[in-house]
Each structure stands twice: as structure tokens, then as C-alpha cells.
C-alpha positions as CSV (number, residue, x, y, z in Angstrom):
1,M,66.4,75.9,56.0
2,A,64.1,78.2,57.9
3,S,62.6,80.7,55.5
4,E,61.8,83.2,58.3
5,H,65.5,83.8,58.9
6,L,66.3,84.4,55.2
7,P,66.0,87.5,53.1
8,R,62.9,87.4,50.9
9,Q,65.1,87.2,47.7
10,A,67.3,84.3,48.9
11,V,65.4,81.4,47.5
12,P,64.6,83.1,44.1
13,V,68.3,83.9,43.8
14,L,69.2,80.3,44.6
15,V,66.7,78.9,42.1
16,S,67.5,81.2,39.2
17,S,71.3,80.9,39.8
18,T,71.1,77.1,39.9
19,F,69.1,77.0,36.7
20,A,71.5,79.4,34.9
21,F,74.5,77.4,36.1
22,T,73.0,74.1,34.9
23,I,72.6,75.5,31.3
24,C,76.1,77.0,31.4
25,F,77.5,73.7,32.5
26,A,75.6,71.9,29.7
27,V,77.1,74.2,27.2
28,W,80.5,73.9,28.7
29,M,80.4,70.1,28.3
30,M,78.9,69.8,24.8
31,F,82.1,68.5,23.2
32,A,81.6,65.4,25.3
33,V,78.9,64.5,22.6
34,I,79.6,66.6,19.5
35,G,83.3,65.9,19.8
36,I,82.6,62.2,18.8
37,P,81.3,62.9,15.3
38,L,83.9,65.7,15.0
39,K,86.7,63.2,15.7
40,T,85.6,61.1,12.7
41,Q,84.9,64.1,10.5
42,L,88.3,65.7,11.1
43,G,90.3,62.5,11.5
44,L,91.6,63.4,14.9
45,S,94.0,61.3,17.1
46,E,93.0,60.5,20.7
47,T,95.3,63.4,21.9
48,E,93.7,65.9,19.5
49,F,90.3,64.8,20.6
50,G,91.3,65.3,24.2
51,L,92.6,68.8,23.5
52,L,89.4,69.7,21.6
53,A,87.1,68.4,24.4
54,A,89.1,70.1,27.1
55,M,89.6,73.5,25.3
56,P,86.5,75.1,26.8
57,V,87.6,74.0,30.2
58,L,90.8,75.9,29.8
59,T,89.1,79.3,29.3
60,G,86.4,78.5,31.9
61,S,89.3,77.9,34.4
62,L,91.4,80.9,33.6
63,V,88.6,83.4,33.9
64,R,87.5,82.2,37.3
65,V,89.8,84.4,39.3
66,P,88.9,87.7,37.7
67,L,85.2,86.7,37.7
68,G,85.4,85.9,41.4
69,L,87.0,89.3,42.0
70,W,84.5,91.1,39.9
71,T,81.7,89.4,41.7
72,D,83.0,90.6,45.0
73,R,83.3,94.1,43.6
74,Y,80.2,94.5,41.3
75,G,77.8,91.8,42.5
76,G,77.0,88.4,41.0
77,R,73.8,89.4,39.2
78,V,75.3,91.7,36.6
79,V,78.5,89.7,36.2
80,L,76.7,86.4,35.5
81,F,74.2,88.0,33.2
82,L,76.9,89.6,31.1
83,L,78.9,86.4,31.1
84,M,76.1,84.4,29.6
85,L,75.4,86.9,26.9
86,A,79.1,86.9,26.0
87,T,79.0,83.2,25.1
88,V,76.0,83.3,22.8
89,P,77.8,84.4,19.5
90,A,80.6,81.8,19.9
91,I,78.1,79.0,20.6
92,W,76.1,79.8,17.5
93,L,79.2,80.2,15.2
94,M,80.3,76.7,16.3
95,S,77.8,75.2,13.8
96,Y,79.6,77.0,10.9
97,A,83.2,75.9,11.8
98,T,84.9,73.5,9.4
99,A,88.6,73.2,10.3
100,Y,90.1,71.9,13.6
101,W,91.6,75.3,14.5
102,H,88.1,76.9,14.0
103,F,86.8,74.6,16.7
104,L,89.7,75.2,19.0
105,V,89.3,79.0,18.8
106,L,85.6,79.0,19.2
107,A,85.8,76.6,22.1
108,L,87.9,79.1,24.0
109,F,85.0,81.6,23.9
110,V,82.4,79.0,24.6
111,G,84.4,78.0,27.6
112,L,83.6,81.3,29.3
113,A,80.4,79.6,30.4
114,G,82.4,77.5,32.8
115,G,83.3,80.7,34.7
116,A,79.7,80.9,35.9
117,F,80.6,78.8,38.9
118,S,83.0,81.4,40.4
119,V,80.3,84.0,40.0
120,G,77.4,82.0,41.4
121,T,79.1,80.5,44.4
122,P,79.8,83.8,46.3
123,Y,76.7,85.4,44.9
124,V,74.5,82.6,46.4
125,A,76.5,82.1,49.6
126,R,76.1,85.7,50.7
127,W,72.3,85.4,50.8
128,F,72.4,82.7,53.4
129,P,73.6,82.4,57.0
130,R,76.9,80.8,57.6
131,Q,75.4,77.6,59.1
132,R,73.5,77.1,55.9
133,Q,76.0,78.1,53.3
134,G,77.3,74.6,52.7
135,L,73.8,73.4,51.7
136,A,73.1,76.6,49.7
137,M,76.4,76.3,47.7
138,G,75.7,72.6,47.3
139,V,72.3,73.2,45.8
140,F,73.8,75.8,43.4
141,G,76.7,73.4,42.6
142,A,74.1,70.8,41.6
143,G,74.1,72.7,38.3
144,N,77.0,70.4,37.5
145,S,74.2,68.1,36.4
146,G,74.2,70.1,33.2
147,S,76.8,67.6,32.1
148,A,74.2,64.9,32.3
149,L,71.7,67.1,30.6
150,T,74.0,67.4,27.6
151,K,74.3,63.6,27.5
152,F,70.5,63.3,27.4
153,V,69.7,66.2,25.1
154,A,72.6,66.4,22.6
155,P,72.4,62.8,21.2
156,A,68.6,63.2,20.9
157,L,69.0,66.4,19.0
158,I,71.5,64.8,16.6
159,V,69.1,61.9,16.0
160,V,66.2,64.4,15.3
161,A,68.5,66.3,12.8
162,G,69.3,63.1,10.9
163,G,72.8,62.8,12.3
164,A,73.8,66.5,11.9
165,W,75.7,67.6,15.0
166,T,75.4,71.3,14.0
167,I,71.9,71.4,15.5
168,V,73.4,71.2,19.0
169,P,75.3,74.5,19.2
170,Q,72.3,76.3,17.5
171,V,69.9,75.0,20.1
172,Y,72.3,75.7,22.9
173,A,72.9,79.3,21.7
174,V,69.2,80.0,21.9
175,A,68.9,78.3,25.3
176,M,71.7,80.4,26.7
177,L,70.1,83.6,25.5
178,V,66.7,82.7,27.0
179,T,68.4,81.6,30.3
180,A,70.2,84.9,30.6
181,V,66.9,86.8,30.4
182,L,65.2,84.4,32.9
183,F,68.1,84.7,35.3
184,W,68.0,88.5,35.2
185,L,64.2,88.5,35.9
186,G,64.5,86.0,38.7
187,S,67.5,87.3,40.6
188,A,68.3,90.3,42.8
189,S,71.1,92.5,44.0
190,D,72.2,93.6,47.5
191,P,74.8,96.3,47.6
192,A,75.8,95.1,51.1
193,H,77.3,92.0,49.5
194,R,79.9,93.8,47.6
195,V,83.5,94.4,48.7
196,P,83.9,98.1,49.6
197,A,85.5,100.3,47.0
198,T,88.4,101.1,49.4
199,V,89.5,97.5,49.1
200,G,92.0,97.2,46.2
201,L,92.9,94.3,43.9
202,R,96.1,93.7,45.9
203,D,94.1,93.4,49.1
204,Q,91.7,91.0,47.5
205,L,94.5,88.8,46.3
206,A,96.5,88.9,49.6
207,M,94.7,85.8,50.9
208,L,96.2,83.8,48.1
209,R,99.4,83.7,50.1
210,D,97.6,81.6,52.7
211,P,98.7,77.9,52.4
212,R,95.1,76.8,53.1
213,V,94.1,78.2,49.7
214,W,96.7,76.1,47.9
215,R,95.6,73.1,49.8
216,Y,92.0,73.6,48.8
217,C,93.2,74.1,45.2
218,Q,94.8,70.7,45.3
219,Y,91.7,69.0,46.7
220,Y,89.4,70.6,44.1
221,S,91.7,69.7,41.2
222,V,90.9,66.0,42.1
223,V,87.2,66.1,42.9
224,F,86.2,68.7,40.3
225,G,89.0,68.3,37.7
226,G,88.5,64.6,37.8
227,Y,84.7,65.0,37.4
228,V,85.0,67.3,34.4
229,A,87.6,65.1,32.7
230,L,85.5,62.0,33.1
231,A,82.3,63.7,32.1
232,L,84.1,64.7,28.8
233,W,85.7,61.3,28.3
234,M,83.2,58.6,29.3
235,T,80.9,58.7,26.3
236,K,83.8,58.0,24.0
237,Y,85.1,55.4,26.5
238,Y,81.9,53.4,26.4
239,I,81.9,53.4,22.6
240,G,85.5,52.3,22.3
241,E,85.7,49.8,25.2
242,Y,82.2,48.2,24.9
243,G,81.2,49.0,21.4
244,F,78.0,50.9,22.3
245,D,76.4,53.4,20.0
246,M,76.5,57.1,20.9
247,K,73.0,57.3,22.4
248,R,73.5,54.3,24.7
249,A,77.0,55.4,25.6
250,A,75.9,58.9,26.5
251,L,73.1,57.4,28.6
252,L,75.4,55.2,30.6
253,A,77.9,58.1,31.0
254,A,75.1,60.1,32.5
255,C,75.1,57.6,35.4
256,F,78.3,59.3,36.4
257,S,77.5,62.8,35.5
258,L,74.0,63.0,37.0
259,P,74.9,62.0,40.6
260,G,78.1,64.0,40.3
261,G,76.0,67.1,39.9
262,V,72.7,66.6,41.6
263,L,74.1,65.2,44.8
264,R,76.3,68.2,45.4
265,A,73.5,69.6,47.6
266,V,73.7,66.4,49.7
267,G,77.4,67.0,50.0
268,G,76.8,70.5,51.3
269,W,74.5,69.1,54.0
270,I,77.0,66.4,55.0
271,A,79.8,69.0,55.2
272,D,77.6,71.2,57.3
273,R,76.9,68.3,59.7
274,Y,80.2,66.4,59.9
275,G,82.8,69.0,58.9
276,A,84.7,69.8,55.8
277,Y,87.8,67.9,56.7
278,K,86.2,64.5,57.6
279,T,83.9,64.6,54.6
280,T,86.8,65.4,52.2
281,W,89.0,62.7,53.7
282,W,86.5,59.9,53.2
283,V,85.7,61.1,49.7
284,M,89.4,60.7,48.7
285,W,89.4,57.2,50.1
286,V,86.3,56.1,48.2
287,C,87.8,57.5,45.0
288,W,91.1,55.7,45.7
289,V,89.4,52.3,45.9
290,C,87.2,52.8,42.9
291,F,90.0,54.1,40.7
292,F,92.1,51.2,41.6
293,L,89.5,48.8,40.4
294,L,88.7,50.8,37.3
295,S,92.3,50.9,36.3
296,Y,92.6,47.2,35.6
297,P,92.5,46.7,31.8
298,Q,90.6,43.9,30.0
299,T,93.1,41.0,30.3
300,D,93.3,37.6,28.8
301,F,96.0,35.2,29.9
302,A,96.8,31.4,30.1
303,I,98.4,29.4,32.8
304,L,99.8,25.9,32.8
305,T,97.8,23.6,35.1
306,V,98.2,19.8,35.8
307,G,95.5,19.3,33.2
308,G,97.2,21.5,30.6
309,P,96.9,25.2,29.6
310,R,93.8,27.1,30.9
311,S,92.7,30.5,29.6
312,F,91.3,33.2,31.9
313,H,89.8,36.6,31.4
314,I,89.8,39.5,33.9
315,G,88.0,42.7,33.3
316,L,85.0,44.8,34.3
317,N,81.8,44.2,32.4
318,P,79.6,47.2,31.5
319,A,77.3,46.8,34.6
320,L,80.1,46.7,37.2
321,F,82.0,49.4,35.4
322,T,79.0,51.7,35.5
323,L,78.3,50.9,39.1
324,L,81.9,51.9,40.1
325,L,81.6,55.0,38.0
326,F,78.3,55.9,39.8
327,V,80.1,55.6,43.1
328,V,82.8,57.9,41.9
329,G,80.2,60.4,40.8
330,V,78.5,60.4,44.2
331,A,81.9,60.8,45.9
332,T,83.0,63.7,43.7
333,A,79.7,65.4,44.2
334,I,80.1,65.3,48.0
335,G,83.8,66.3,47.7
336,K,83.1,69.4,45.6
337,A,80.7,70.7,48.2
338,S,83.0,69.9,51.2
339,V,85.9,71.8,49.6
340,F,83.8,75.0,49.3
341,K,82.6,74.5,52.9
342,F,86.2,75.0,53.8
343,I,86.3,78.2,51.8
344,A,83.1,79.7,53.2
345,E,84.3,79.1,56.8
346,D,87.8,80.2,56.4
347,F,87.4,83.2,54.0
348,P,83.9,84.6,54.5
349,Q,84.8,88.1,53.3
350,Q,86.8,86.9,50.2
351,I,84.6,84.0,49.0
352,G,84.7,85.3,45.4
353,A,88.5,85.7,45.2
354,V,89.3,82.4,46.9
355,S,86.6,80.4,45.1
356,G,88.0,81.8,41.8
357,M,91.5,80.6,42.6
358,V,90.2,77.2,43.8
359,G,87.9,76.9,40.8
360,L,90.9,77.8,38.5
361,A,92.8,74.9,40.0
362,G,89.9,72.5,39.5
363,G,89.3,73.7,36.0
364,L,92.9,73.3,35.0
365,G,92.7,69.7,36.2
366,G,89.7,69.3,34.0
367,F,91.6,70.7,31.1
368,L,94.8,68.8,31.5
369,L,93.4,65.4,32.3
370,P,91.5,64.8,29.0
371,V,94.6,65.7,27.1
372,L,96.6,63.3,29.3
373,F,94.0,60.6,28.8
374,G,94.3,60.9,25.1
375,F,98.1,61.0,25.2
376,A,98.2,57.9,27.5
377,L,95.8,56.1,25.2
378,D,97.9,56.9,22.1
379,L,101.0,55.8,23.9
380,T,99.8,52.6,25.5
381,G,96.7,51.6,23.7
382,I,95.1,50.8,27.0
383,R,91.8,52.7,27.6
384,S,91.8,52.2,31.4
385,S,95.1,54.2,31.5
386,A,92.8,57.2,32.1
387,F,91.9,55.7,35.5
388,M,95.5,54.8,36.2
389,L,96.3,58.6,36.0
390,L,93.4,59.4,38.3
391,Y,94.5,56.8,40.8
392,G,97.9,58.4,41.0
393,T,96.4,61.8,41.6
394,V,94.3,60.6,44.5
395,C,97.3,58.8,46.0
396,V,99.2,62.1,46.0
397,S,96.1,63.9,47.5
398,L,95.7,61.5,50.4
399,V,99.4,61.7,51.3
400,W,99.4,65.5,51.1
401,M,96.2,65.8,53.0
402,H,97.4,63.5,55.8
403,F,100.6,65.3,56.4
404,S,99.1,68.8,56.0
405,F,96.5,68.3,58.7
406,R,98.8,66.2,60.9
407,G,101.0,69.3,61.2
408,E,98.0,71.4,62.3
409,R,96.7,68.9,64.9
410,V,99.8,69.4,67.0
411,V,98.7,73.0,67.7
412,P,95.6,72.5,69.9
413,A,95.6,76.1,71.1
414,Q,94.3,77.4,67.8
415,P,90.6,76.7,67.6
416,E,90.3,77.8,64.0
417,L,92.7,75.1,62.9
418,A,91.4,72.5,65.4
419,R,88.0,72.9,63.9
420,T,89.1,71.3,60.6
421,T,90.3,68.1,62.3
422,P,88.0,65.1,62.7
């Protein structure tokens, strides 16, 4: 990334935005840890736990479209700063909640932090030339590693507080306030990056009729929605499936969350080099194989042999399970970046609006999947049913992607469409 071709403020904007997004994502994912003692304290079922863990994701998803539009109109600096400030009271009040509905309501306001992605993506992208936007957005998107940060920090805070989970929202509220101030001091604004005032809301939303937008929504609901859902679910999964304590379970779950966030920058570079379509296609195939293996439940069975009955056990041990989960984390990191490479290339003047809609689809996937994980576990009693659901979504994605691009490849005279083929 040649600095002589960049505006002076580009790198400070990227650094401050990435840091802010990391903290926002850590806050967004805090129920992945504090939800575990809350499940015991409130006597929640698996479905109720899934709903509680996913509730912030719902709000963070629904606000992405308006936040993307406001970013196009008013600039990312002021929108992201105000967004972070708006979450601080709800985060702090979380430590005083006592009833299930208290947590659900407050979680909706805490979830605003998840909307930071739809602000930061167009804000950062516009500071960089088109051929470097994939990498720049990938670096910013590495703030997804805030999920891993929560898995390292939150259990340690609970241990320091003698098992009291209430310390986590209190520390996070202070961290969010400090981060907002640091972001404001380290960022910058450029009026040229804003959509002209003559462009109305209807004009900004017009591109949502483009079928490419809905296609990218579907891809992102898998690579981002699946990532968020697993980031929320895996700590509890390790505790239930392998009997680990919360600290060890959170550490192993971070083996998925950390590469799923940090390597997004690598995904941006790969998408810049090899193209968004080819990168996304291979990501889906890797996820398909891994989810197939992860779906198989712990199984004991006996067969009759010539020497009499013999018992067998088939199932993933913690090491192999964690390795497969790590591969999924790497794949989703690359896929998240490649989907937004599509958007930056196809909608350079409406990145905010389109990324908001695509982010909404991904976030809704992240909201619905934990609820479905809990429902499937309550219904079947099989923990790996979560991966069975994800396997099915990837199957649908591969079929849809194949037929969508096959239809475009038969029109070679359109270079914009031909560009997306391998």
C-alpha cells in the first residue's frame, strides 16, 4: 500500500476505525461469556439462552441500513462517534438487571454497537484507491477479532471479581466511552466522501432492486451470520460437549473467533488478487467439508462379528474439533472480505447503502442461527445439530451461487459481469 498515493489521513482513519470496531464487536459479543452464568442464574432453556445471546445481533443488524445511509450522507466520523456514545448507558445498566426481560431489552440497545460495521466499511473504503479497497476493508473488518477479545478478557474479569459477571458490562461501558473519545481524536472527515444533498433516500435505496445485492446478502448471511452465531455458541458448546470449565472453553472458542477476525485483512488481499467470485466460491466449499465433519454426533454402537459383539465409538475429540473450527474461522474471515470486495467494485458510489443491506442480511443470520441452535438442541438433544443446520445453509449457498453465475457467464459481451467469473 504505497503511502505516497494515499491521503495523509488515510492510515490514521484506518487504525482508529479498526480499533473502534474491535471494541464495538467485543461489546456486541459479550453474551457469549456472561450468558453462561446468566443461563444458570435465570434457569434458561437452550432456546431462551440462544435468544438472549442473539438479541444484540438483532438490533445491530436492523440498524445497519439506516447507518449506512447516514454514513453516505453525513460522513462516517460523526456517525460512528455518536453510535458508540449511544451504547454506553445500556452497557452499564446491564450490571443492574435482574429479570430475563431486563436483559432482553437492554441487549437490544447494546446491540447498536454491531452497527459500527456498516459505518466503518464505507468510511474507510473511501480513503483508499479502488485497487486497495479490498485490503483496507479487510483490515477494518479484522475488528471482528473483538469476539476473541471478549473470550480472553471477560472470563478473566469474572475470575478477578470472584465469579461476579456484573464486572464485565461495567468495564465494557468505560472501555466504550474511552474508545469513542480516542476514535474522534484519531479520525478525520472529508466532505467529498459524502453523497450530495440532491440525492434523496429513494435514490440511495434504488440499487437494492439490483439482484446482485440480494445475492451478496445471501453469501454474507453464511460467512458472517455463521461466524457470529458460532462465536456466540462455541463457549457453551465446549462446556456441554467436553465438560471444560468456562475459562478453558472460552480460550478454545477463541481459536475460531480470532482467525475469523484477524485474517479478514488477508481475505481482502486474496480478493484483490484473485477476484471476489473465485475467492467466495472456494470459501463455501471449505465450509461445506468442515461442517459435514463437524455435524457428526458422538456415537457409540455395537455390531455382531464372527467373534461376537464389538463396540465402537465415532466422534471428534477436542483437538480435532478445534482444528476443524479453526479452518472454518479462516474460511469465514476470507469470505467476509471477498463479499465486500464485490460491493466495492459493483457499487462504488453507494457502498454505505449496499453494505448496510448486506450487513443486515448477515446480522439477521447471526441472530436467527443461535435461536435455531438452541431450538434444535432442545428438540433433538444432539449438540452437533448446530453444525447440521450450518451444513444445510452452505449447501443452499453453493447451489444458488453456481446457477446465478452460470447464467451470467453465457453473456460474454458484458465485461462487468464477466469480471466476476473465475
